KEROMAR-329484 format. One record per residue (C-alpha): residue in three letters; x, y, z. Coordinates in steps of 0.02 Angstrom, whole numbers, always signed. Layout:
BEGIN
<'ala',<X,Y,Z>>
...
end
This chain:
BEGIN
<'met',<+522,-3680,+3720>>
<'arg',<+640,-3683,+3571>>
<'asp',<+737,-3845,+3555>>
<'glu',<+917,-3834,+3611>>
<'ile',<+1047,-3829,+3474>>
<'val',<+1230,-3873,+3472>>
<'arg',<+1266,-3736,+3600>>
<'glu',<+1144,-3648,+3714>>
<'glu',<+1209,-3476,+3663>>
<'leu',<+1102,-3322,+3653>>
<'lys',<+1054,-3281,+3475>>
<'glu',<+1021,-3114,+3393>>
<'glu',<+891,-3088,+3259>>
<'cys',<+992,-3040,+3105>>
<'gly',<+1122,-2940,+3012>>
<'val',<+1090,-2808,+2879>>
<'phe',<+1200,-2739,+2740>>
<'gly',<+1169,-2609,+2606>>
<'leu',<+1272,-2533,+2465>>
<'phe',<+1259,-2387,+2345>>
<'ser',<+1392,-2422,+2215>>
<'arg',<+1458,-2313,+2077>>
<'glu',<+1556,-2460,+2010>>
<'gly',<+1412,-2582,+1984>>
<'arg',<+1410,-2765,+2040>>
<'ala',<+1323,-2715,+2201>>
<'ser',<+1251,-2889,+2226>>
<'arg',<+1422,-2973,+2237>>
<'thr',<+1488,-2846,+2362>>
<'thr',<+1329,-2868,+2465>>
<'tyr',<+1354,-3057,+2457>>
<'tyr',<+1528,-3039,+2533>>
<'gly',<+1460,-2917,+2661>>
<'leu',<+1329,-3043,+2715>>
<'phe',<+1463,-3176,+2728>>
<'ala',<+1550,-3066,+2856>>
<'leu',<+1386,-3051,+2952>>
<'gln',<+1341,-3235,+2944>>
<'his',<+1369,-3253,+3132>>
<'arg',<+1216,-3143,+3162>>
<'gly',<+1094,-3261,+3077>>
<'gln',<+1100,-3430,+2991>>
<'glu',<+919,-3475,+2954>>
<'ser',<+894,-3376,+2793>>
<'ala',<+979,-3251,+2679>>
<'gly',<+920,-3130,+2547>>
<'ile',<+976,-2992,+2430>>
<'ala',<+868,-2862,+2343>>
<'ile',<+939,-2754,+2205>>
<'ser',<+874,-2600,+2115>>
<'glu',<+859,-2618,+1927>>
<'gly',<+817,-2434,+1904>>
<'glu',<+630,-2453,+1878>>
<'asp',<+598,-2600,+1992>>
<'ile',<+677,-2708,+2127>>
<'arg',<+732,-2888,+2101>>
<'leu',<+739,-3004,+2251>>
<'his',<+810,-3174,+2292>>
<'lys',<+797,-3252,+2465>>
<'ala',<+791,-3428,+2533>>
<'met',<+821,-3533,+2687>>
<'gly',<+1002,-3575,+2724>>
<'leu',<+1173,-3497,+2739>>
<'val',<+1233,-3360,+2622>>
<'gly',<+1342,-3481,+2523>>
<'glu',<+1196,-3601,+2504>>
<'val',<+1069,-3470,+2449>>
<'phe',<+1180,-3384,+2318>>
<'asp',<+1297,-3445,+2182>>
<'asp',<+1384,-3358,+2037>>
<'ala',<+1237,-3383,+1919>>
<'arg',<+1114,-3308,+2043>>
<'leu',<+1226,-3159,+2079>>
<'glu',<+1247,-3125,+1894>>
<'glu',<+1057,-3111,+1879>>
<'leu',<+1055,-2976,+2013>>
<'lys',<+1127,-2828,+1919>>
<'gly',<+1121,-2650,+1981>>
<'asp',<+1204,-2512,+2081>>
<'leu',<+1098,-2522,+2240>>
<'ala',<+1079,-2677,+2347>>
<'val',<+1022,-2727,+2520>>
<'gly',<+1051,-2894,+2604>>
<'his',<+994,-2986,+2759>>
<'val',<+1040,-3139,+2863>>
<'arg',<+910,-3195,+2987>>
<'tyr',<+886,-3290,+3147>>
<'ser',<+705,-3286,+3203>>
<'thr',<+665,-3209,+3372>>
<'ser',<+494,-3153,+3311>>
<'gly',<+399,-3245,+3176>>
<'asp',<+417,-3424,+3117>>
<'ser',<+571,-3494,+3034>>
<'ser',<+509,-3505,+2855>>
<'val',<+554,-3430,+2687>>
<'ile',<+403,-3314,+2687>>
<'asn',<+477,-3228,+2839>>
<'ala',<+649,-3212,+2761>>
<'gln',<+708,-3037,+2716>>
<'pro',<+724,-2916,+2630>>
<'leu',<+538,-2883,+2615>>
<'val',<+490,-2797,+2452>>
<'phe',<+327,-2700,+2439>>
<'lys',<+243,-2563,+2337>>
<'thr',<+208,-2388,+2402>>
<'lys',<+168,-2216,+2333>>
<'his',<+356,-2192,+2334>>
<'gly',<+376,-2342,+2219>>
<'ala',<+450,-2512,+2259>>
<'ile',<+540,-2524,+2426>>
<'ala',<+651,-2660,+2499>>
<'leu',<+662,-2667,+2688>>
<'cys',<+787,-2755,+2803>>
<'his',<+766,-2754,+2992>>
<'asn',<+874,-2803,+3140>>
<'gly',<+789,-2796,+3308>>
<'asn',<+620,-2825,+3388>>
<'leu',<+468,-2714,+3413>>
<'ala',<+392,-2725,+3585>>
<'asn',<+225,-2658,+3522>>
<'ser',<+219,-2762,+3364>>
<'leu',<+59,-2858,+3408>>
<'ala',<-37,-2700,+3452>>
<'leu',<+19,-2614,+3292>>
<'arg',<-25,-2767,+3187>>
<'glu',<-201,-2776,+3258>>
<'ser',<-227,-2589,+3230>>
<'leu',<-169,-2605,+3050>>
<'lys',<-283,-2754,+3019>>
<'glu',<-431,-2653,+3080>>
<'arg',<-384,-2520,+2952>>
<'gly',<-382,-2649,+2812>>
<'ser',<-200,-2705,+2805>>
<'ile',<-168,-2884,+2751>>
<'phe',<-15,-2975,+2817>>
<'gln',<+76,-3118,+2732>>
<'thr',<+213,-3146,+2860>>
<'thr',<+223,-3161,+3049>>
<'val',<+374,-3045,+3070>>
<'asp',<+367,-2872,+3147>>
<'thr',<+463,-2808,+2996>>
<'glu',<+303,-2817,+2895>>
<'val',<+220,-2704,+3023>>
<'ile',<+350,-2571,+2982>>
<'ala',<+322,-2600,+2797>>
<'ala',<+133,-2580,+2817>>
<'leu',<+155,-2418,+2914>>
<'leu',<+270,-2349,+2779>>
<'ala',<+154,-2404,+2638>>
<'gly',<+5,-2322,+2723>>
<'ser',<+91,-2158,+2765>>
<'pro',<+4,-2006,+2685>>
<'asp',<+166,-1905,+2677>>
<'glu',<+238,-1870,+2506>>
<'asp',<+416,-1859,+2570>>
<'leu',<+487,-2031,+2614>>
<'val',<+602,-1963,+2749>>
<'val',<+452,-1877,+2832>>
<'ser',<+357,-2041,+2819>>
<'ile',<+498,-2135,+2903>>
<'arg',<+511,-2006,+3042>>
<'asn',<+323,-2017,+3077>>
<'val',<+327,-2207,+3073>>
<'met',<+470,-2205,+3200>>
<'lys',<+355,-2114,+3321>>
<'glu',<+239,-2265,+3320>>
<'leu',<+374,-2396,+3348>>
<'lys',<+425,-2452,+3521>>
<'gly',<+578,-2561,+3541>>
<'ala',<+739,-2595,+3447>>
<'tyr',<+768,-2578,+3262>>
<'ala',<+907,-2547,+3139>>
<'leu',<+833,-2530,+2965>>
<'ile',<+904,-2522,+2791>>
<'ile',<+775,-2461,+2665>>
<'met',<+808,-2465,+2478>>
<'thr',<+705,-2376,+2346>>
<'cys',<+747,-2381,+2161>>
<'asp',<+869,-2236,+2182>>
<'arg',<+908,-2216,+2368>>
<'leu',<+980,-2312,+2513>>
<'ile',<+917,-2261,+2685>>
<'gly',<+982,-2313,+2856>>
<'val',<+874,-2293,+3012>>
<'arg',<+919,-2325,+3193>>
<'asp',<+797,-2327,+3338>>
<'pro',<+800,-2173,+3454>>
<'leu',<+899,-2266,+3587>>
<'gly',<+1019,-2353,+3468>>
<'ile',<+985,-2523,+3547>>
<'arg',<+1035,-2615,+3389>>
<'pro',<+1195,-2567,+3296>>
<'leu',<+1209,-2489,+3123>>
<'cys',<+1361,-2407,+3045>>
<'ile',<+1418,-2319,+2887>>
<'gly',<+1565,-2370,+2779>>
<'arg',<+1654,-2316,+2621>>
<'lys',<+1748,-2406,+2483>>
<'gly',<+1815,-2280,+2360>>
<'asn',<+1661,-2190,+2296>>
<'asp',<+1542,-2324,+2360>>
<'leu',<+1445,-2296,+2521>>
<'met',<+1384,-2439,+2631>>
<'leu',<+1276,-2476,+2783>>
<'ser',<+1301,-2626,+2896>>
<'ser',<+1260,-2701,+3065>>
<'glu',<+1447,-2715,+3096>>
<'ser',<+1606,-2636,+3031>>
<'cys',<+1687,-2806,+2999>>
<'ala',<+1584,-2816,+2839>>
<'phe',<+1668,-2658,+2772>>
<'glu',<+1840,-2732,+2800>>
<'thr',<+1788,-2892,+2712>>
<'val',<+1739,-2800,+2552>>
<'gly',<+1892,-2687,+2555>>
<'gly',<+1811,-2535,+2635>>
<'asn',<+1828,-2436,+2794>>
<'leu',<+1716,-2383,+2937>>
<'met',<+1663,-2200,+2932>>
<'arg',<+1553,-2190,+3087>>
<'asp',<+1403,-2263,+3177>>
<'val',<+1229,-2209,+3129>>
<'leu',<+1175,-2104,+3277>>
<'pro',<+1026,-2154,+3385>>
<'gly',<+867,-2092,+3301>>
<'glu',<+961,-2037,+3145>>
<'ile',<+901,-2063,+2967>>
<'val',<+1043,-2074,+2840>>
<'val',<+1001,-2052,+2655>>
<'ile',<+1126,-2107,+2522>>
<'asp',<+1100,-2066,+2338>>
<'arg',<+1201,-2010,+2188>>
<'ser',<+1231,-1840,+2266>>
<'gly',<+1312,-1919,+2419>>
<'met',<+1254,-1942,+2598>>
<'lys',<+1145,-1836,+2711>>
<'gly',<+1099,-1870,+2892>>
<'tyr',<+937,-1814,+2974>>
<'leu',<+954,-1804,+3163>>
<'pro',<+805,-1834,+3280>>
<'glu',<+710,-1688,+3353>>
<'glu',<+744,-1752,+3529>>
<'lys',<+913,-1821,+3578>>
<'asn',<+913,-1977,+3688>>
<'glu',<+1055,-2062,+3779>>
<'glu',<+1115,-2211,+3679>>
<'lys',<+1069,-2382,+3748>>
<'leu',<+1164,-2503,+3636>>
<'cys',<+1139,-2685,+3683>>
<'ile',<+1291,-2725,+3790>>
<'phe',<+1291,-2905,+3728>>
<'glu',<+1362,-2839,+3565>>
<'phe',<+1523,-2808,+3664>>
<'ile',<+1514,-2974,+3756>>
<'tyr',<+1470,-3095,+3619>>
<'phe',<+1363,-3045,+3469>>
<'gly',<+1481,-2931,+3375>>
<'arg',<+1629,-3008,+3286>>
<'pro',<+1789,-2970,+3383>>
<'asp',<+1862,-2877,+3235>>
<'ser',<+1716,-2754,+3232>>
<'ile',<+1718,-2577,+3301>>
<'met',<+1568,-2510,+3398>>
<'lys',<+1554,-2344,+3489>>
<'gly',<+1732,-2312,+3432>>
<'gln',<+1796,-2466,+3525>>
<'ser',<+1877,-2627,+3466>>
<'leu',<+1768,-2770,+3525>>
<'tyr',<+1921,-2881,+3538>>
<'met',<+2013,-2760,+3651>>
<'ser',<+1857,-2732,+3755>>
<'arg',<+1838,-2919,+3783>>
<'lys',<+2021,-2934,+3826>>
<'arg',<+2003,-2794,+3955>>
<'ala',<+1853,-2887,+4026>>
<'gly',<+1965,-3037,+4057>>
<'lys',<+2092,-2930,+4148>>
<'ile',<+1959,-2852,+4258>>
<'leu',<+1887,-3025,+4288>>
<'tyr',<+2054,-3079,+4360>>
<'arg',<+2058,-2924,+4469>>
<'glu',<+1884,-2962,+4536>>
<'phe',<+1900,-3153,+4548>>
<'pro',<+2081,-3211,+4545>>
<'ala',<+2126,-3394,+4538>>
<'glu',<+2280,-3503,+4540>>
<'ala',<+2297,-3639,+4409>>
<'asp',<+2419,-3721,+4288>>
<'phe',<+2343,-3635,+4137>>
<'val',<+2199,-3529,+4073>>
<'cys',<+2083,-3607,+3944>>
<'ser',<+1940,-3528,+3847>>
<'val',<+1776,-3597,+3784>>
<'pro',<+1812,-3554,+3602>>
<'asp',<+1789,-3444,+3513>>
<'ser',<+1688,-3315,+3607>>
<'gly',<+1780,-3339,+3772>>
<'thr',<+1955,-3327,+3697>>
<'pro',<+1992,-3139,+3705>>
<'ser',<+1938,-3131,+3888>>
<'ala',<+2040,-3287,+3928>>
<'ile',<+2193,-3205,+3851>>
<'gly',<+2161,-3050,+3956>>
<'phe',<+2143,-3157,+4113>>
<'ser',<+2306,-3245,+4069>>
<'glu',<+2402,-3083,+4043>>
<'ala',<+2337,-3007,+4205>>
<'ser',<+2372,-3162,+4309>>
<'gly',<+2534,-3220,+4230>>
<'ile',<+2456,-3393,+4209>>
<'pro',<+2493,-3461,+4034>>
<'phe',<+2353,-3475,+3908>>
<'leu',<+2334,-3646,+3825>>
<'glu',<+2205,-3724,+3712>>
<'gly',<+2119,-3860,+3810>>
<'leu',<+1966,-3864,+3697>>
<'val',<+1964,-3874,+3508>>
<'lys',<+1815,-3808,+3410>>
<'asn',<+1748,-3891,+3254>>
<'arg',<+1718,-3733,+3153>>
<'tyr',<+1624,-3826,+3018>>
<'val',<+1481,-3856,+3138>>
<'gly',<+1457,-3671,+3169>>
<'arg',<+1285,-3620,+3230>>
<'thr',<+1189,-3745,+3128>>
<'phe',<+1017,-3707,+3201>>
<'ile',<+965,-3887,+3172>>
<'lys',<+828,-3932,+3293>>
<'pro',<+894,-4099,+3355>>
<'ser',<+812,-4244,+3442>>
<'gln',<+847,-4278,+3624>>
<'asn',<+979,-4406,+3576>>
<'gln',<+1065,-4279,+3463>>
<'arg',<+1063,-4150,+3602>>
<'glu',<+1158,-4272,+3712>>
<'ile',<+1305,-4272,+3590>>
<'gly',<+1285,-4090,+3539>>
<'val',<+1434,-4025,+3638>>
<'ala',<+1549,-4161,+3568>>
<'leu',<+1500,-4110,+3391>>
<'lys',<+1567,-3936,+3421>>
<'leu',<+1702,-3947,+3555>>
<'asn',<+1831,-4081,+3589>>
<'val',<+1948,-4092,+3739>>
<'leu',<+2136,-4101,+3714>>
<'glu',<+2163,-4239,+3841>>
<'glu',<+2353,-4228,+3836>>
<'val',<+2344,-4043,+3884>>
<'val',<+2217,-4054,+4026>>
<'arg',<+2263,-4218,+4109>>
<'gly',<+2321,-4188,+4288>>
<'lys',<+2313,-3999,+4269>>
<'ser',<+2215,-3866,+4362>>
<'ile',<+2123,-3749,+4244>>
<'val',<+2044,-3578,+4240>>
<'leu',<+1903,-3601,+4114>>
<'val',<+1840,-3436,+4040>>
<'asp',<+1675,-3415,+3946>>
<'asp',<+1576,-3261,+3894>>
<'ser',<+1409,-3306,+3977>>
<'ile',<+1298,-3442,+4049>>
<'val',<+1118,-3456,+3993>>
<'arg',<+1037,-3621,+4045>>
<'gly',<+1201,-3697,+4104>>
<'thr',<+1182,-3861,+4010>>
<'thr',<+1331,-3835,+3895>>
<'ile',<+1457,-3779,+4026>>
<'lys',<+1405,-3922,+4140>>
<'lys',<+1439,-4048,+4002>>
<'leu',<+1606,-3967,+3960>>
<'ile',<+1665,-3972,+4140>>
<'ser',<+1610,-4154,+4153>>
<'arg',<+1709,-4198,+3996>>
<'leu',<+1862,-4107,+4061>>
<'arg',<+1849,-4210,+4221>>
<'asp',<+1832,-4370,+4119>>
<'cys',<+1994,-4324,+4029>>
<'gly',<+2088,-4308,+4193>>
<'ala',<+2079,-4121,+4231>>
<'gly',<+2109,-4072,+4411>>
<'glu',<+2033,-3916,+4486>>
<'ile',<+1922,-3814,+4369>>
<'his',<+1895,-3631,+4411>>
<'leu',<+1755,-3561,+4304>>
<'arg',<+1762,-3377,+4260>>
<'ile',<+1627,-3287,+4161>>
<'ser',<+1668,-3121,+4075>>
<'ala',<+1492,-3052,+4100>>
<'pro',<+1369,-3040,+4246>>
<'pro',<+1235,-3175,+4271>>
<'val',<+1098,-3169,+4139>>
<'met',<+943,-3148,+4248>>
<'trp',<+810,-3065,+4141>>
<'pro',<+734,-3093,+3968>>
<'cys',<+766,-2978,+3821>>
<'phe',<+625,-2897,+3721>>
<'phe',<+734,-2809,+3594>>
<'gly',<+792,-2938,+3469>>
<'ile',<+885,-3072,+3568>>
<'asp',<+818,-3247,+3587>>
<'thr',<+833,-3264,+3777>>
<'pro',<+733,-3394,+3872>>
<'ser',<+602,-3349,+4000>>
<'arg',<+660,-3315,+4178>>
<'asp',<+619,-3490,+4238>>
<'glu',<+746,-3559,+4112>>
<'leu',<+886,-3438,+4155>>
<'leu',<+1010,-3513,+4278>>
<'gly',<+1058,-3341,+4343>>
<'ala',<+878,-3302,+4389>>
<'arg',<+850,-3463,+4485>>
<'phe',<+1012,-3490,+4582>>
<'ser',<+1146,-3394,+4674>>
<'val',<+1321,-3386,+4599>>
<'glu',<+1384,-3514,+4725>>
<'glu',<+1240,-3631,+4684>>
<'ile',<+1276,-3614,+4497>>
<'gly',<+1457,-3662,+4528>>
<'arg',<+1402,-3820,+4617>>
<'leu',<+1270,-3862,+4486>>
<'val',<+1393,-3854,+4341>>
<'gly',<+1529,-3945,+4437>>
<'ala',<+1660,-3807,+4454>>
<'asp',<+1780,-3796,+4601>>
<'ser',<+1754,-3608,+4604>>
<'ile',<+1656,-3483,+4501>>
<'gly',<+1665,-3297,+4469>>
<'tyr',<+1561,-3181,+4360>>
<'leu',<+1622,-3011,+4301>>
<'ser',<+1525,-2873,+4387>>
<'leu',<+1415,-2755,+4287>>
<'glu',<+1528,-2613,+4340>>
<'gly',<+1678,-2711,+4277>>
<'leu',<+1592,-2747,+4113>>
<'val',<+1554,-2563,+4083>>
<'glu',<+1733,-2520,+4129>>
<'ala',<+1795,-2645,+4000>>
<'thr',<+1696,-2559,+3863>>
<'ser',<+1775,-2390,+3906>>
<'arg',<+1607,-2314,+3863>>
<'ser',<+1437,-2278,+3940>>
<'gly',<+1263,-2288,+3865>>
<'phe',<+1209,-2470,+3859>>
<'cys',<+1052,-2573,+3882>>
<'thr',<+1092,-2694,+4024>>
<'gly',<+916,-2762,+4049>>
<'cys',<+965,-2945,+4039>>
<'phe',<+1081,-2919,+4188>>
<'ser',<+994,-2785,+4291>>
<'gly',<+809,-2800,+4246>>
<'gln',<+813,-2615,+4204>>
<'tyr',<+752,-2582,+4027>>
<'pro',<+765,-2421,+3926>>
<'val',<+593,-2441,+3845>>
<'asp',<+423,-2448,+3929>>
<'ile',<+343,-2616,+3890>>
<'glu',<+169,-2664,+3946>>
<'gly',<+118,-2846,+3960>>
<'ala',<+261,-2916,+3856>>
<'asp',<+228,-3101,+3820>>
<'gly',<+80,-3088,+3938>>
<'arg',<+199,-3121,+4083>>
<'tyr',<+292,-2960,+4119>>
<'thr',<+249,-2779,+4148>>
<'leu',<+391,-2657,+4128>>
<'asp',<+405,-2474,+4169>>
<'thr',<+544,-2363,+4103>>
<'asp',<+703,-2393,+4203>>
<'gln',<+610,-2504,+4327>>
<'lys',<+639,-2686,+4363>>
<'val',<+523,-2816,+4291>>
<'arg',<+374,-2851,+4403>>
<'thr',<+332,-3035,+4391>>
end
């Protein structure tokens, strides 16, 4: 089991960004784009840039601002660039597993960035080894690279399409050759990928917030199963032969995506705010004020406040310099982990009843400590409201969720969870309410429902999944 960090939040694998620039200085724009996606991964960062004949790469462990400085960016000169920030859900946390991966093929040098997780990665890796492939990393991204490098097709787009037929799971890819930028999204669109424009420059990103950061605008999402090719002649999209219903990970709307991003044509901030309003409708409460667990619970708390008429106040202050540090602390450090990130405003909470709103509960350790600290500071009744259903099932598609025996929602009833964490009352948003809040359909809800959009056999040696069937343990 991975050591707990400052907060027990769910963590997604990475963020990807790519740019085809007619203005040059692609590396610096990509650097700023990765800064905007830093919330999606803090273990490593990397940028690869086309120099016309070859690809230059720099990657290292650490945050974007630690990995790159002005001197390093000046060395990365070119019109095409791809960048990656990573949190490991598959493969060890080490620089050899950092991305982009750069490799040689019959199509020339290729840089590859991947967000997601392949459910059949181990089987593909063993098959490739039997055919003579040699692997240097432990990430499933290298499996995709090996399949592309070994493809007999002369046309790279045809190679990509045929490789996609062998992949099972979630992936959003940005592929860079010496003269092209290619975006690829899995047939179900489980992981997000979108297209942006800044003047004559075209961009690809995990989230639209990166486009705004670099002065661009969102054009549209890459469609499920679509291959988007960007070169000097412009952009062309290649749609899949078979159209599937989109199954975007619904946790993008709950927590992963930045609130200023747009997905499926929806503002994530407004969706989270609507979730808070529906949460009040489903589980009303009376209190002196509404308080969020910042920052991810804030939009829903504001929505709850507006729907209920109960004022919203800050009862907890976040130390934003801690961020998601991904330090693996000792047991003693874990005991003070919550205090490092969140402090209670004692003057605000003392003698007051509170509606405390958070986006989700995973193991329950963090929310239990927060409620205990609120009590120590003199808070009265604490009514816990969660703007998502109970997390009851693991994810196999690029989110670092614990096994079922670690998930509080899988082990206890809602009432039991309320007692365990010390709340006076507890209410989770229903799955129907969550979907209503998104104003859209077409999501993967496996972590809540146990119903997965992809057939997975023997995942982790503990689960057998059938398409749209619950996990059989």
